[in-house]
C-alpha positions, 0 to 999 in steps of 0.5 A: 489521467491524474492520480489523486493522493488522498490517503496518509500513513504516519509511520515511526522509523529509526533515525539511521533508516530515515538518514539512509532514505533521505540520502537515497531519495536525494541520489535519485532526485526524488522526494522522500514520499515519492521514493517511499511510495514507489518502493512500497508499490514495487514490494507489493507488486513482487509479493502479489500475483495476478490472481491475487490482484484479481481476487482482491479487486473481485472482493472489493467489487463484492464489498461495494455491492454489499454482497459481504458478510460483516466480520461481527457476524462470523462465529469464532472457535 
């Protein structure tokens, strides 16, 4: 199964962090993009529990089937 990379994120980081990422990714024989992608995935997996992921999937399914409420219709205050 091939994974299609279709989204891009442009971020600005300090030069020191960029240099460190470049150094570490070279030590692990990975591209900087692959290193950053794997690091983000690991962090997200640590933070979100299985229940959280199930909730996210259910919400995405509802959104795709148009069962959600638009944010503009929600009254604040």
